[in-house]
C-alpha positions as CSV (number, residue, x, y, z in Angstrom):
1,M,-118.2,-23.5,-37.2
2,R,-117.9,-20.0,-38.6
3,P,-114.9,-17.7,-37.5
4,A,-115.7,-15.2,-35.4
5,A,-116.6,-11.7,-36.7
6,Q,-113.7,-9.6,-37.1
7,T,-113.3,-6.1,-36.6
8,F,-112.8,-3.4,-38.8
9,Q,-108.8,-3.1,-37.6
10,Q,-108.5,-6.9,-38.1
11,R,-109.9,-6.3,-41.8
12,G,-108.2,-3.4,-42.4
13,G,-110.9,-1.8,-44.3
14,I,-114.7,-0.9,-44.7
15,D,-116.7,-3.2,-46.0
16,S,-119.3,-1.3,-47.4
17,G,-120.6,0.8,-44.1
18,R,-122.1,-1.9,-42.7
19,D,-119.6,-1.3,-40.8
20,F,-121.1,1.7,-39.5
21,L,-124.7,0.9,-39.4
22,H,-125.0,0.3,-35.7
23,L,-124.1,3.6,-34.4
24,A,-126.6,6.0,-33.9
25,A,-126.7,9.4,-35.9
26,I,-124.5,12.0,-33.6
27,L,-125.7,14.9,-35.5
28,E,-127.8,15.0,-38.2
29,T,-128.3,19.1,-40.1
30,E,-129.5,20.2,-43.7
31,L,-127.8,22.5,-44.8
32,L,-128.1,24.9,-47.4
33,W,-126.2,27.0,-49.3
34,P,-126.9,30.4,-51.7
35,D,-123.5,30.1,-53.1
36,E,-120.8,27.9,-53.4
37,A,-118.6,30.8,-51.6
38,A,-121.3,29.5,-48.6
39,A,-120.8,25.8,-49.2
40,Q,-116.7,26.6,-48.9
41,A,-117.5,27.8,-45.7
42,S,-119.2,25.8,-44.0
43,A,-116.6,23.0,-45.7
44,E,-114.4,24.6,-44.3
45,R,-115.6,25.0,-40.5
46,L,-116.1,21.4,-40.8
47,A,-112.7,20.9,-42.0
48,R,-111.7,22.2,-38.9
49,A,-114.0,19.8,-36.8
50,L,-113.1,16.9,-38.4
51,L,-109.3,17.1,-38.4
52,P,-109.4,15.7,-34.4
53,L,-111.9,12.8,-35.8
54,P,-109.7,10.9,-38.5
55,D,-112.3,7.9,-38.1
56,A,-115.4,10.4,-38.9
57,L,-118.2,9.7,-41.1
58,L,-120.3,11.5,-43.1
59,E,-123.0,11.1,-44.7
60,L,-124.4,13.2,-47.3
61,H,-128.2,13.0,-48.8
62,G,-129.8,14.7,-51.4
63,P,-131.8,14.7,-55.0
64,L,-129.6,14.9,-57.7
65,G,-128.0,18.2,-58.6
66,A,-128.1,19.2,-54.8
67,G,-123.9,19.9,-54.4
68,K,-123.0,16.6,-52.8
69,T,-120.3,16.5,-54.8
70,T,-119.2,20.1,-55.0
71,F,-119.3,20.0,-51.1
72,T,-117.5,16.9,-50.9
73,R,-114.9,18.6,-53.1
74,L,-115.0,21.6,-51.0
75,L,-114.7,19.5,-47.7
76,L,-111.7,17.4,-48.8
77,R,-109.8,20.0,-50.3
78,A,-110.4,22.5,-46.8
79,L,-109.0,19.1,-45.2
80,G,-105.7,19.1,-47.4
81,V,-106.2,17.1,-50.4
82,E,-104.3,17.8,-53.2
83,G,-104.4,16.8,-57.1
84,R,-107.8,16.5,-59.0
85,I,-110.9,15.1,-57.0
C-alpha cells in the first residue's frame, strides 16, 4: 500500500514545481521594455503587488537574451534581497 501524497507544507519544500501544475494561470501578460530602467519600474510595481503574497509563483518565458535574468535580478532587489544575485 502506497503512503498518501504529502502536501507542500508537509514536505517542507517545492518538488520541482509539480506542486503547482494543477493551478490555472491567474494572470498572463507580455511585457516589453525599451531599456533596463523601464524593466526596473515594472519590477518595482510587481514587488509592491507581491509583498502581501509570499507564496506567489511566477514563471518567466522568453528566448535567450529576452531579459528574464535581468528582470529576476531587478525584482529580487525590489523585494529587498541584498547581496550577490
